[in-house]
N, C-alpha and C positions, 0 to 999 in steps of 0.2 A: 504494500500500500504506500510505503514511503517513496518508492520510485515513481508511482503514478502521480503523487502529489508534487514531487520534484520536477517531473516531466511537464506537468501543467504549469508550474511556476516559471520554468525556463522558457517555455514557448509563449505562454500568455502574458507574463509580466515582463520578462527580459526581452522577448521578441526574437529568440533564436529559431533557426529553421529546424525541421525534423532531423536533418542530417547532423546538425551541430548538437542538438539535444541528445541524439542517439550516441554520438561520439563521447559526449561528456558523461553520460550515465552508463555507457557500455551496454546499450540495448540496440535492437534493430530499428531501422526507420519505420518499418511497418508497425512495430509495437508502439512507438511514440505516436504515430498517426492514429492507431486504434484508440489509445487513451484520450487523445484530443477530440476525436470524433465522438466517442462515448460521452465526453463532457459536454460537447456542443449539443448532442441529442438530448441530454438530460437537462440542459439549460444551466449548466454550472460554469461560471467563469472564475477567474482567480480570486476575486473578492468573496464569492460564495464559498469556494473551496477552502479558504483560510478559516472561515467560521465553522466548518463542519469537522467532526471527529473522523477518525479513520473508518469506523464502522458506518457512520452516516454517509460518508463519501462513497464507500463501497456499495451501500444500499442504493444510492442515487444512480451510480454508473452501471451497476449490474443488477437490473431488476429481474425478478423471477419470471420465467417464461409463462406466457398466458396460454392456457389450454385452448386448443381449437375446438370450435363447435362444429360438429359434423351433421350435415343434413342427410347423409346417406343412410339407407336402410341396411343394417347389419344382418347377415344371414345367420341361421342357427347352425353353428359349426359342429355341434354334436351330431345332428342329423346328417350333415355332409360327411362326417367321419364314418358313420355307419354305412352310408350309401357307397362310399369308396371301397368297402370290403366286398361288394358284389362284383362278380366278373364282368368285364367290359365297361365298367363305369369309370370315367376319368374326371379330373377337376374341370376340364373344358366343358364336358357335358353338363356337369352340375352348375357351372357358372352360367351356361346358356339358359338353363331352366330358371335360375335365379334372376337373371337379367331380363328375361322375356317379359315385356309389358311393365317393367319397373324403371321409371325414370330416375329414381334415386339409387340405383344399383352401383356398386363399385365397378371400376374397370377390371379387366381380367387380371392384370398384374397386381393390383392392390388386393384383389380377392385372394390370389394365391399367397401373397406375402402375409396377409392377416390370417389365413387358414394355417399356414405353416407355423406362425407364431403361436396360435392357439394350440396346435398339435404338440408343440414342444412343451407347453405348460401343463398339458394333461398327462397323467401317469400312464405309462405304457405297460400293458399286460399281454404277454405273448403266450400262446398255448405251447410254445416250444421251450419255455424257460425250464431249467432243471429244478427239481423239487428241493434240492438242498445244495449247498456249496461247501466244498472241502476247503478248510483253512489250513493249508500246508505251506510252510515257508520254503522258498526255493533254495535248493542246495542242501537242505537239512534232511528231508525225507524223500524217498522215491518209491513208487509203487509200479511194478512192471507186470504185464500180462504176457505170458509166453504163448505165442501162436506160431504154428509153422511145422517144419519137419522136426522129427524128434526121435 
């Protein structure tokens, strides 16, 4: 935070260029430009920056992101997940059903990205999972089954 305050002072009060401020503070020009543009967007000049504490200055420059409001109709991913288990059913077919006659539907790419994100969050249960797991340290124990000529 100290470098941000010093970059603002050198540029706004002293009148140094981005390059000169960057050289003085051992920062990149783009970092100095970012700090100054954040201050301009927040309406913070040097007089205001002097009166703010470090926490207040950081709160003014780096505001929390605003969640986007989505007008799109989200599909039921649990149903989609079940339908994908049927033979011959693809995400493209399910998206076409979902999008048909729905003006607020996601585009295919967004649909796939959101489905995959949903699928990674849900627990996976495979019918091929082994019923138990052997906890054997490698190199300590070995279990061999002899098969072949004998």
